NUTIPA-132711 format. One record per residue: residue number from 1; x, y, z of N, C-alpha, C in turn. Coordinates in steps of 0.2 Angstrom, whole numbers. Layout:
BEGIN
NUM|X|Y|Z|X|Y|Z|X|Y|Z
...
This chain:
BEGIN
1|116|90|11|117|95|3|120|100|10
2|123|106|6|125|111|9|121|117|7
3|118|121|13|112|127|12|116|133|7
4|112|132|2|115|138|-2|111|144|-4
5|110|151|-6|107|157|-8|106|155|-16
6|100|152|-19|100|153|-27|97|159|-29
7|95|159|-37|92|164|-38|84|164|-36
8|80|169|-39|74|169|-38|73|169|-29
9|74|171|-25|74|169|-17|70|163|-17
10|73|156|-19|71|151|-16|77|149|-12
11|75|148|-5|79|148|2|79|139|4
12|84|135|4|85|129|3|87|128|13
13|85|120|15|88|120|21|92|114|19
14|94|109|26|98|106|24|95|101|17
15|86|98|17|83|95|12|77|99|9
16|73|99|15|68|103|13|70|110|10
17|66|110|5|66|118|1|59|121|3
18|62|130|3|55|133|2|55|134|-4
19|50|133|-7|50|136|-15|42|143|-13
20|42|144|-9|35|150|-8|34|152|0
21|36|156|-1|37|160|9|28|162|10
22|27|159|16|19|164|18|19|168|19
23|11|171|17|9|179|15|3|179|18
24|2|181|27|-3|180|29|-8|187|26
25|-5|191|24|-9|197|22|-14|193|17
26|-15|189|15|-17|184|10|-22|179|11
27|-21|178|18|-24|173|21|-28|175|28
28|-30|183|26|-33|185|35|-29|186|40
29|-21|186|38|-18|186|45|-17|178|47
30|-18|174|43|-15|168|45|-11|165|43
31|-7|162|44|1|159|42|-1|153|42
32|-1|148|34|0|143|33|6|139|29
33|7|134|28|14|131|24|10|124|21
34|10|121|16|11|116|13|15|113|12
35|15|107|15|21|102|13|22|97|7
36|25|99|3|24|93|0|30|88|-6
37|28|84|-5|31|78|-7|34|78|-13
38|41|78|-14|43|77|-24|42|70|-26
39|40|64|-22|38|58|-26|32|58|-28
40|28|64|-26|22|62|-27|21|66|-36
41|18|61|-41|18|63|-49|16|71|-50
42|21|72|-54|19|80|-56|18|85|-51
43|22|83|-46|21|88|-38|23|95|-40
44|27|98|-46|27|104|-48|19|107|-49
45|16|103|-52|8|105|-53|4|105|-48
46|7|101|-44|1|100|-37|3|108|-33
47|9|109|-33|11|115|-29|11|120|-33
48|10|122|-38|8|130|-42|0|129|-41
49|-5|125|-38|-12|123|-39|-12|125|-31
50|-10|126|-27|-10|128|-20|-12|136|-19
51|-18|138|-18|-20|145|-17|-13|151|-15
52|-16|157|-14|-11|161|-14|-12|164|-8
53|-4|162|-5|-4|165|3|0|160|6
54|-3|156|5|0|148|8|8|147|6
55|11|146|9|20|145|10|21|137|6
56|24|136|2|25|129|0|34|128|3
57|34|121|5|40|119|6|40|110|2
58|45|110|-3|47|103|-5|52|99|-1
59|48|93|0|55|88|4|56|82|-2
60|62|81|-1|64|74|-5|61|69|-6
61|57|67|-10|53|59|-9|58|54|-12
62|64|56|-10|70|50|-10|72|50|-6
63|71|53|0|73|52|6|68|51|10
64|70|51|18|68|51|25|61|59|24
65|58|58|24|51|65|22|51|67|28
66|50|61|32|48|64|40|55|68|46
67|60|65|42|66|69|45|67|76|41
68|66|75|36|67|82|32|62|88|35
69|55|86|37|52|92|37|51|92|45
70|55|87|49|56|92|56|61|93|58
71|66|94|53|73|100|52|70|107|49
72|66|105|47|62|113|44|58|116|49
73|56|110|54|51|112|57|53|117|64
74|60|115|64|67|115|71|66|123|72
75|66|126|66|67|134|64|62|138|62
76|55|135|62|49|139|61|46|139|65
77|43|144|67|35|144|70|30|149|69
78|25|150|75|21|154|72|15|153|66
79|15|144|66|9|144|59|4|141|62
80|-1|144|58|-7|143|60|-11|134|58
81|-8|134|52|-8|128|48|-3|124|45
82|-3|118|44|2|114|41|-1|110|36
83|-2|109|31|-5|104|25|1|98|22
84|-1|95|24|3|90|22|2|84|14
85|6|86|9|3|84|3|9|79|2
86|4|71|2|9|64|1|5|58|0
87|8|53|-4|3|47|-2|2|45|1
88|-5|41|3|-6|38|9|-12|31|7
89|-12|28|13|-19|23|12|-21|22|18
90|-25|17|20|-29|16|27|-23|15|35
91|-25|21|37|-21|21|42|-11|21|40
92|-11|23|35|-4|26|35|-1|32|29
93|4|35|29|6|40|27|13|39|27
94|13|40|18|20|41|17|24|46|17
95|30|47|19|31|54|19|39|52|16
96|39|54|9|47|51|5|46|45|6
97|53|42|10|55|36|10|53|31|19
98|49|40|22|48|37|28|41|33|28
99|38|29|31|31|27|33|28|30|38
100|24|31|43|21|32|45|13|28|46
101|16|24|52|9|19|54|7|18|59
102|2|14|64|0|14|69|7|9|74
103|9|8|71|16|4|73|22|7|74
104|22|12|71|29|17|70|29|23|74
105|24|22|75|21|28|81|25|26|87
106|26|23|88|28|20|95|37|22|95
107|38|22|87|46|24|89|48|30|91
108|53|30|98|55|37|100|57|42|95
109|63|40|91|63|43|85|58|47|81
110|55|46|79|49|46|74|42|52|82
111|41|50|88|38|53|93|44|62|92
112|49|59|93|53|67|94|51|72|86
113|50|68|80|50|73|75|43|77|74
114|40|72|74|32|73|75|32|77|81
115|32|78|86|33|83|89|37|91|89
116|41|89|85|45|94|81|39|100|77
117|36|96|72|33|97|68|28|101|72
118|23|99|78|20|100|81|20|107|85
119|26|109|86|30|115|91|31|120|85
120|30|118|78|31|124|75|24|128|73
121|17|125|76|12|128|76|9|132|83
122|7|135|81|3|141|87|-2|137|90
123|-4|138|98|-9|135|100|-16|134|99
124|-17|129|96|-23|129|93|-23|128|84
125|-17|126|83|-16|125|76|-19|120|73
126|-17|118|68|-19|113|63|-15|108|58
127|-13|101|58|-12|99|55|-18|93|50
128|-18|98|44|-21|93|39|-16|86|33
129|-20|84|31|-16|77|28|-21|77|22
130|-16|77|17|-20|77|12|-16|69|8
131|-20|67|8|-18|59|6|-22|53|5
132|-24|49|1|-29|45|-1|-31|40|6
133|-36|40|8|-39|34|12|-35|34|19
134|-31|40|23|-28|38|27|-34|35|33
135|-37|39|34|-44|41|39|-49|33|38
136|-45|30|34|-54|24|29|-51|20|35
137|-61|18|38|-60|12|43|-57|13|49
138|-59|9|55|-55|10|62|-50|10|62
139|-46|8|60|-38|7|58|-37|14|58
140|-41|17|52|-37|22|49|-39|28|55
141|-44|29|58|-46|32|62|-43|32|70
142|-41|26|69|-36|26|77|-29|29|77
143|-27|27|69|-20|30|67|-22|38|68
144|-26|43|64|-25|47|67|-26|50|72
145|-29|46|76|-31|47|83|-22|48|85
146|-19|43|84|-13|42|87|-9|49|85
147|-9|49|80|-4|54|75|-6|61|78
148|-14|62|82|-15|69|84|-12|69|91
149|-10|62|94|-9|64|102|-3|65|101
150|1|61|97|7|62|97|12|65|95
151|7|72|91|12|80|91|8|83|93
152|1|83|98|-1|89|103|-6|93|97
153|-7|90|94|-11|97|89|-16|93|88
154|-23|95|83|-30|93|81|-27|91|73
155|-30|85|71|-25|83|63|-35|84|60
156|-33|84|53|-39|84|48|-36|77|43
157|-41|71|41|-36|67|35|-42|66|32
158|-40|61|26|-45|60|22|-47|51|22
159|-54|51|22|-57|44|24|-58|40|15
160|-57|45|11|-57|43|3|-53|45|-1
161|-54|44|-8|-49|47|-11|-47|54|-12
162|-41|56|-12|-40|63|-12|-38|64|-21
163|-37|70|-23|-36|74|-28|-41|76|-33
164|-39|71|-39|-43|75|-44|-50|70|-46
165|-56|75|-46|-62|72|-46|-62|68|-50
166|-60|68|-57|-62|64|-63|-59|58|-62
167|-55|57|-57|-53|49|-56|-59|47|-47
168|-63|51|-47|-66|51|-41|-62|55|-35
169|-59|57|-34|-55|59|-28|-58|68|-26
170|-58|71|-21|-59|76|-21|-53|79|-15
171|-54|86|-12|-51|89|-7|-53|89|-1
172|-59|87|1|-62|84|6|-58|82|13
173|-58|82|18|-55|79|24|-62|76|28
174|-63|71|28|-69|70|28|-68|69|39
175|-62|66|39|-62|62|47|-58|69|50
176|-58|72|59|-55|75|60|-54|74|70
177|-47|76|70|-48|75|81|-50|84|80
178|-52|84|86|-53|92|90|-55|97|84
179|-56|103|86|-60|108|81|-54|109|75
180|-55|109|70|-52|112|65|-53|118|63
181|-49|124|61|-51|130|61|-49|132|55
182|-45|129|51|-42|129|46|-46|129|37
183|-45|131|34|-51|129|28|-46|125|21
184|-49|120|20|-48|114|18|-45|118|8
185|-38|116|7|-36|116|2|-41|115|-4
186|-41|117|-9|-43|117|-15|-37|116|-21
187|-37|111|-24|-31|111|-27|-33|112|-35
188|-31|118|-38|-34|119|-44|-30|115|-48
189|-31|111|-55|-26|109|-62|-22|103|-60
190|-23|101|-53|-20|92|-53|-23|88|-53
191|-21|84|-60|-26|77|-63|-24|71|-60
192|-21|71|-54|-20|66|-51|-23|63|-43
193|-22|57|-41|-24|55|-35|-18|55|-31
194|-19|55|-24|-12|55|-20|-13|49|-14
195|-12|46|-18|-14|37|-15|-9|33|-19
196|-7|28|-12|-4|25|-12|-8|15|-12
197|-5|11|-15|-9|5|-17|-5|1|-11
198|-5|-2|-4|-1|-11|-6|-6|-16|-5
199|-1|-22|-10|-3|-29|-11|1|-32|-8
200|-4|-35|0|-3|-39|5|-3|-47|4
201|-8|-48|-3|-9|-54|-3|-14|-57|3
202|-18|-54|7|-22|-56|13|-28|-58|10
203|-29|-53|4|-39|-57|1|-35|-60|-3
204|-32|-62|-4|-30|-70|-9|-30|-75|-6
205|-35|-80|-9|-34|-87|-5|-29|-91|-6
206|-26|-96|-3|-21|-99|-4|-22|-101|-10
207|-17|-102|-15|-17|-105|-22|-12|-106|-25
208|-11|-111|-28|-4|-110|-31|-4|-112|-39
209|-1|-108|-43|-2|-105|-50|4|-100|-52
210|1|-100|-60|7|-96|-63|5|-88|-62
211|-3|-89|-62|-4|-83|-64|-8|-81|-54
212|-6|-76|-52|-7|-73|-45|-10|-67|-48
213|-17|-64|-44|-19|-58|-44|-23|-54|-38
214|-23|-51|-36|-25|-45|-31|-29|-40|-33
215|-34|-40|-31|-39|-33|-33|-39|-30|-27
216|-39|-23|-25|-39|-17|-22|-44|-11|-23
217|-50|-12|-21|-55|-7|-26|-55|-8|-31
218|-55|-2|-38|-52|-3|-43|-48|-7|-48
219|-43|-8|-42|-35|-11|-46|-33|-18|-45
220|-32|-19|-51|-30|-28|-51|-21|-29|-53
221|-19|-30|-47|-9|-31|-48|-9|-39|-51
222|-7|-42|-56|-5|-48|-60|0|-49|-59
223|4|-55|-55|11|-58|-58|10|-64|-62
224|15|-66|-66|14|-72|-69|21|-74|-67
225|21|-80|-66|27|-83|-68|28|-88|-75
226|37|-90|-75|38|-92|-82|39|-99|-82
227|41|-103|-78|43|-110|-74|41|-114|-72
228|36|-112|-65|34|-116|-61|30|-112|-56
229|25|-116|-54|17|-111|-48|22|-109|-45
230|19|-103|-42|19|-96|-37|15|-100|-32
231|15|-100|-27|12|-101|-17|11|-94|-15
232|3|-93|-14|2|-88|-9|-2|-94|-4
233|1|-92|1|0|-96|8|2|-90|13
234|0|-93|21|2|-89|26|10|-90|26
235|14|-86|29|21|-85|29|23|-93|32
236|22|-95|36|24|-101|37|25|-107|32
237|19|-108|32|17|-112|27|20|-111|19
238|21|-105|17|25|-103|13|32|-103|11
239|34|-100|19|41|-102|18|46|-108|22
240|42|-110|28|46|-116|30|49|-115|36
241|48|-106|36|53|-105|41|49|-95|42
242|50|-92|48|50|-84|48|53|-80|45
243|50|-76|41|56|-70|39|54|-64|40
244|58|-60|42|56|-55|44|53|-50|40
245|50|-44|40|46|-39|36|40|-42|34
246|39|-48|34|34|-53|30|28|-53|36
247|23|-53|33|17|-55|39|11|-60|33
248|7|-61|37|0|-64|34|2|-67|29
249|-4|-69|24|-1|-70|17|5|-68|15
250|8|-73|10|14|-71|6|15|-73|0
251|17|-72|-6|18|-76|-11|25|-78|-13
252|27|-84|-15|34|-87|-13|33|-90|-21
253|40|-89|-25|41|-94|-30|42|-98|-29
254|43|-104|-37|43|-110|-36|40|-114|-27
255|34|-114|-28|31|-116|-24|33|-114|-17
256|37|-109|-14|39|-112|-7|47|-113|-7
257|52|-112|-14|57|-113|-15|59|-120|-17
258|53|-127|-16|53|-132|-18|55|-134|-28
259|55|-129|-30|57|-127|-37|59|-123|-38
260|63|-120|-46|66|-113|-47|63|-111|-52
261|65|-104|-53|59|-99|-58|65|-94|-59
262|64|-92|-65|69|-88|-69|66|-81|-72
263|59|-82|-70|55|-72|-71|50|-73|-70
264|49|-68|-66|41|-65|-64|39|-58|-70
265|33|-58|-70|32|-51|-71|25|-50|-69
266|25|-43|-67|21|-38|-62|19|-34|-68
267|11|-34|-66|7|-28|-72|2|-30|-67
268|-2|-22|-71|-9|-21|-69|-14|-21|-74
269|-20|-26|-73|-25|-28|-76|-28|-23|-81
270|-29|-22|-87|-31|-15|-92|-28|-11|-95
271|-19|-14|-93|-16|-11|-95|-13|-3|-90
272|-14|-3|-86|-14|4|-82|-8|4|-79
273|-4|11|-80|3|11|-79|4|14|-71
274|9|13|-67|11|14|-59|18|15|-60
275|17|17|-53|25|18|-50|25|13|-45
276|31|9|-44|32|4|-41|37|7|-36
277|33|8|-28|36|11|-23|40|9|-19
278|40|1|-16|41|-1|-12|40|-9|-12
279|44|-16|-11|41|-23|-9|45|-26|-3
280|43|-29|0|47|-34|3|50|-41|0
281|56|-42|0|61|-46|-2|64|-54|3
282|61|-57|1|64|-63|6|69|-68|0
283|72|-71|3|77|-76|-1|76|-83|4
284|72|-86|-2|68|-93|0|72|-99|0
285|79|-98|-4|82|-101|-5|86|-102|-13
286|90|-108|-12|96|-107|-21|101|-102|-19
287|104|-102|-23|112|-99|-24|111|-92|-28
288|105|-88|-29|104|-82|-29|104|-74|-24
289|108|-74|-24|108|-64|-18|107|-60|-23
290|106|-61|-28|103|-55|-33|98|-53|-37
291|93|-49|-35|88|-48|-42|88|-43|-45
292|85|-44|-54|87|-37|-59|78|-36|-59
293|77|-30|-59|70|-28|-62|72|-23|-65
294|68|-24|-71|69|-24|-78|62|-17|-79
295|62|-13|-85|57|-8|-85|57|-6|-91
296|53|-3|-94|52|-2|-102|60|5|-102
297|61|7|-96|66|13|-93|72|12|-91
298|74|4|-90|80|2|-91|79|-4|-84
299|86|-5|-83|86|-10|-78|92|-10|-71
300|91|-13|-65|93|-12|-59|94|-16|-54
301|99|-19|-54|101|-26|-50|102|-24|-41
302|99|-28|-38|99|-25|-30|101|-32|-29
303|105|-33|-21|107|-37|-18|100|-38|-11
304|99|-46|-11|94|-50|-6|98|-50|2
305|94|-52|6|98|-53|11|99|-62|11
306|101|-63|15|104|-71|16|97|-75|18
307|99|-83|17|92|-86|14|88|-86|20
308|83|-86|22|77|-85|29|78|-80|32
309|81|-73|28|80|-63|30|77|-63|22
310|75|-55|25|71|-50|20|72|-43|19
311|75|-42|17|74|-31|16|68|-29|12
312|67|-24|14|60|-18|13|64|-15|8
313|62|-17|0|67|-13|-6|62|-7|-6
314|64|-1|-4|61|4|-7|66|7|-14
315|61|7|-19|64|10|-25|64|18|-25
316|63|23|-22|64|29|-22|71|31|-21
317|74|24|-17|81|25|-16|86|22|-19
318|83|20|-28|88|18|-29|91|21|-35
319|98|18|-37|101|23|-42|97|27|-47
320|91|23|-48|89|26|-54|82|25|-53
321|80|28|-49|72|28|-46|67|29|-53
322|70|34|-58|64|35|-64|63|30|-68
323|67|25|-67|65|18|-72|61|13|-68
324|58|16|-63|51|12|-59|45|17|-58
325|44|21|-63|41|28|-61|35|29|-69
326|30|26|-69|24|27|-74|27|20|-80
327|28|16|-76|28|10|-80|22|5|-82
328|22|0|-88|17|-3|-89|17|-10|-84
329|25|-14|-84|28|-18|-82|34|-19|-78
330|35|-23|-73|40|-26|-73|42|-29|-71
331|49|-32|-75|51|-37|-76|56|-42|-72
332|56|-48|-65|59|-48|-63|63|-54|-63
333|71|-53|-63|74|-60|-65|80|-58|-62
334|86|-64|-59|90|-63|-57|96|-64|-60
335|101|-61|-58|109|-58|-59|114|-63|-61
336|113|-67|-55|115|-72|-56|116|-80|-63
337|123|-81|-61|124|-85|-68|121|-92|-69
338|118|-93|-62|114|-99|-62|108|-97|-66
339|106|-92|-68|97|-90|-68|91|-93|-66
340|94|-94|-62|84|-97|-57|85|-93|-48
341|81|-91|-46|80|-90|-40|74|-90|-36
342|74|-92|-30|69|-94|-25|66|-89|-20
343|63|-86|-21|61|-78|-19|52|-79|-14
344|53|-74|-10|47|-73|-5|45|-65|-6
345|38|-64|-9|36|-57|-9|33|-56|-5
346|29|-50|-1|25|-47|2|27|-38|2
347|18|-36|3|18|-29|3|22|-26|-1
348|20|-27|-8|19|-24|-12|17|-19|-14
349|20|-11|-15|17|-5|-13|17|0|-21
350|11|1|-22|12|4|-30|8|12|-29
351|9|16|-34|6|21|-32|5|23|-39
352|1|31|-39|0|34|-46|-1|29|-52
353|-7|23|-49|-11|20|-53|-16|22|-59
354|-16|23|-62|-18|26|-67|-19|21|-74
355|-24|25|-79|-27|20|-85|-22|22|-91
356|-21|17|-95|-18|18|-101|-18|25|-104
357|-13|27|-107|-15|35|-111|-19|35|-116
358|-21|38|-119|-26|37|-126|-23|39|-128
359|-24|38|-138|-20|42|-142|-26|43|-149
360|-22|46|-153|-26|47|-161|-25|42|-164
361|-29|39|-169|-30|38|-175|-32|41|-180
362|-26|44|-187|-28|46|-190|-29|43|-199
363|-33|45|-202|-34|40|-208|-35|47|-214
364|-35|43|-217|-35|49|-226|-39|45|-232
365|-44|49|-233|-46|43|-239|-48|49|-243
366|-50|48|-251|-47|50|-257|-56|52|-260
367|-57|59|-262|-63|60|-262|-64|57|-269
368|-67|52|-270|-72|48|-278|-73|55|-281
369|-78|59|-280|-80|64|-286|-75|71|-288
370|-73|72|-285|-67|75|-284|-59|74|-288
371|-57|68|-285|-51|65|-287|-47|70|-283
372|-50|73|-278|-44|76|-274|-42|72|-266
373|-38|71|-262|-37|70|-257|-41|74|-252
374|-46|72|-248|-50|74|-242|-48|71|-235
375|-45|72|-231|-44|69|-224|-47|71|-217
376|-50|64|-217|-54|64|-208|-54|59|-206
377|-52|65|-197|-48|63|-191|-53|58|-188
378|-52|51|-187|-56|47|-185|-51|46|-177
379|-56|47|-171|-53|47|-162|-55|42|-160
380|-50|36|-157|-50|31|-153|-48|31|-148
381|-50|27|-144|-45|25|-136|-41|20|-138
382|-33|20|-138|-30|15|-138|-26|12|-131
383|-24|4|-133|-19|5|-126|-12|4|-129
384|-10|4|-134|-4|2|-136|0|9|-139
385|5|9|-138|7|17|-141|9|16|-148
386|9|20|-152|9|19|-158|11|25|-162
387|16|25|-167|15|32|-172|8|30|-176
388|6|36|-177|1|38|-184|2|40|-191
389|0|38|-197|2|40|-201|-5|42|-208
390|-6|46|-210|-11|46|-215|-12|38|-220
391|-17|36|-221|-18|30|-227|-14|31|-233
392|-10|28|-234|-6|28|-240|1|31|-241
393|2|35|-236|8|38|-233|14|34|-235
394|19|36|-237|27|34|-239|30|33|-231
395|31|26|-227|35|26|-222|41|22|-222
396|47|23|-223|54|21|-223|52|16|-228
397|50|19|-236|50|15|-241|44|12|-245
398|39|11|-238|34|6|-241|28|12|-240
399|24|9|-241|15|12|-241|12|9|-235
400|13|14|-231|8|12|-226|-2|11|-224
401|-4|5|-226|-11|5|-224|-16|9|-220
402|-10|13|-215|-15|16|-209|-13|18|-204
403|-14|11|-199|-10|13|-192|-3|8|-193
404|3|10|-192|8|7|-188|7|4|-184
């Protein structure tokens, strides 16, 4: 992106955009900034809810967020605190397409980018991570400690749900390294959680079935096949060979490639909607080299690696990433003429998992004593998306009994 100077004083760097400058006079002389991932649902509302005086920098959630904020940090200095708002899970922080884990912290480029971010802080400055469950468990706390050491600064992170209180979240950062001198954010009016959930099949007992489910917390992912049983087992048993990017238990169609399959459907129990963020895809066998993912918003076709290899399919870098945001199902088919595929799946990452929308049922009744129409409104929760019309109203030339 070429640097430009647009209206309203918004300053763009190569990728990250400063949408509000820090104002230390509103924070008792402290200079603080919030880095907001634009892949987070309704990120504009999230940014608007951040308190006065804190600068706001938005980074493109469809690209490498760590690289973007490191580039921003190269010309930034004197900050007392950097707040980072993005999706996370235990021991994982997602910055756009970049994924920070204990393992990735060993990468030299990652270390250099994190060090650059740390240098934007004053001595004793803090980094505060607003992502669900990052510091949860032994592995989560170990990750936060390693992140703190890599950046050379104190770090605070959440060990539970971060975000909307109505969904069980809060803005408290329960775990920290060192002395955190920064007041925690309280974001006003943001109705979501900053969570991503990885369905890795590790808690699924070995099984052969046309329906595979995994429950993590209060969320249950359901995958159904059309033609043959799917197999959940260890990587070596399911694939009969080692596949890069897959580990532990995996799910394979056609019981590990012995049978063909034409169609899978991924949903969440209870009709919940979700964003499909990424998953590991391995070609087990057959002549299928592409798959098509279809949602209510559209379809897109992707190329797999050769048989025995895999790739991490990141939907934020798709041609149409919006097709996989806020959906209730994903249908997986092949675009090849043979119409069958033999695939392996692992590490399916979903974010913004929320309950089905509420709708309003409207009915009307005729007053028997006056002969005049009096309307009564009845409110109920429904999982389907319908249009609602008064009883007896003509729609499309036909009388409707109430609900379409």
